[in-house]
C-alpha positions in Angstrom: 96.1 91.3 88.3 98.1 91.0 85.2 96.6 94.5 83.8 98.4 96.0 87.1 101.6 94.1 86.3 101.5 95.4 82.7 100.8 99.2 84.0 103.6 98.7 86.6 105.9 97.9 83.6 105.4 101.4 82.1 104.9 103.6 85.0 106.9 102.0 88.1 109.6 103.4 89.8 111.8 100.7 91.4 113.0 101.2 94.9 114.8 98.9 97.8 112.3 99.3 100.9 108.9 100.8 100.8 106.9 102.4 103.9 103.3 101.9 103.8 101.3 105.1 104.2 98.0 106.4 103.8 98.0 106.5 100.0 98.9 102.9 99.9 96.3 100.7 98.2 97.7 97.3 97.8 100.9 95.3 97.9 101.0 92.9 95.3 103.3 89.9 95.2 105.5 89.3 92.2 108.1 86.9 91.1 110.7 88.5 89.2 114.6 89.0 89.2 114.7 92.4 90.4 111.7 93.1 92.5 109.0 91.2 94.6 106.2 93.7 94.9 104.3 95.9 93.3 102.6 98.7 95.1 99.8 100.6 94.3 99.4 104.1 95.8 96.9 106.9 95.0 99.2 108.5 92.5 102.3 105.9 91.8 103.1 102.6 91.2 106.5 100.9 92.9 108.4 97.9 92.2 109.8 96.8 95.4 113.0 94.9 96.6 110.8 93.3 99.2 108.2 90.8 99.7 104.6 91.8 100.6 104.8 90.5 104.2 108.4 92.0 104.5 106.9 95.4 104.0 104.3 94.8 106.4 106.8 93.6 109.2 109.1 96.2 108.1 106.4 99.2 108.7 105.6 97.6 112.4 109.3 97.0 113.4 111.4 100.0 112.0 108.3 102.7 112.5 106.4 101.4 115.0 108.7 99.4 117.5 106.7 96.5 117.7 106.6 93.4 116.1 104.0 92.2 113.5 103.6 89.2 115.7 102.4 91.0 118.4 100.4 93.3 116.8 98.8 90.6 114.8 98.4 88.6 118.2 96.3 91.3 120.0 94.3 91.9 117.0 93.5 88.3 116.5 92.7 87.8 120.0 90.5 91.1 120.5 88.8 90.4 117.2 88.6 86.5 117.3 90.4 86.0 113.9 92.8 83.5 114.2 93.6 83.1 110.5 94.4 85.8 107.7 94.7 88.5 110.8 94.4 92.0 109.6 96.7 94.6 110.9 96.6 98.2 112.1 99.8 99.8 110.9 98.9 103.1 112.2 96.2 104.1 114.8 96.9 107.9 114.3 96.6 107.5 110.5 94.2 105.0 110.5 96.1 102.6 108.1 94.7 99.3 108.2 95.4 96.4 105.9 94.3 92.9 105.6 95.6 90.1 103.8 94.3 88.1 100.8 95.3 84.6 102.2 97.9 83.3 105.2 100.2 86.5 105.4 103.3 84.0 104.8 101.8 82.8 101.6 104.0 83.9 98.6 100.8 84.9 96.8 99.4 87.0 99.7 98.4 90.5 98.9 97.7 93.0 101.1 94.6 95.7 100.8 94.1 98.7 102.7 91.3 99.9 103.9 91.1 103.1 101.7 88.0 105.3 100.8 89.2 105.0 97.0 89.1 101.4 97.2 86.1 99.3 96.8 85.2 95.6 96.5 83.2 93.8 94.1 83.4 90.8 91.4 83.6 89.7 88.2 81.8 85.7 87.7 82.9 84.3 90.8 86.3 86.1 91.1 86.9 89.1 93.6 87.8 92.2 92.1 89.1 95.6 93.8 87.8 98.7 92.0 90.0 102.0 92.5 87.5 104.9 92.2 85.4 102.9 90.1 87.6 103.5 87.5 90.5 100.7 87.7 89.5 97.0 88.0 92.1 94.7 89.8 90.9 91.1 89.6 92.4 89.2 92.5 92.9 85.1 92.6 90.6 84.6 95.7 86.8 84.2 96.1 84.7 87.1 96.4 83.4 85.8 99.9 87.1 85.8 101.2 87.7 89.5 99.9 84.2 90.6 101.5 84.8 88.7 104.8 88.3 90.2 104.9 87.0 93.8 104.3 84.2 93.7 106.9 86.9 92.4 109.4 88.9 95.5 108.6 85.9 98.0 108.8 85.1 96.2 112.2 88.7 97.0 113.4 88.4 100.6 112.4 85.1 101.1 113.9 86.9 99.5 117.0 89.5 101.9 116.9 87.3 105.1 116.2 85.1 104.1 119.0 88.0 103.9 121.2 89.4 107.0 120.2 86.3 108.9 121.0 86.3 107.2 124.5 89.8 108.1 125.3 89.0 111.8 124.3 86.0 111.9 126.6 83.5 112.6 123.9 80.0 112.0 124.3 77.1 111.7 122.2 
């Protein structure tokens, strides 16, 4: 993650509050005096004065009129995921994010399920590859990253199948 921090120092825009969107790749925690997160988007990097968990909670409450806890509980119960529960931020825009560790942990990053982001490993450490050009090493095991990524895919497939079912489409 050090390479992202160095890149962010050169290219980042500082903002107070951030709203996750379909271009968000990941939200990284940072311990700094003026900001608490680095957000990587498709074409931008931001320093944010919110923790990663605050960004996720803000999206749920301010934009979707629900709490993080309610949304997390629904997903946990339906997918039988009691720990490190991923979150559907927007059903309409297919925005799904998953935590790298317990969401309230200060070192927890949030990764969006995005077609430009792929998982991999370097030695026994997890890594993300953005368009296979940029590598971001994470402070978690490859196994944990894969489990979380597969859970996010499972939620996406569930949402897509329920969307088709509600529309009355059949194959």
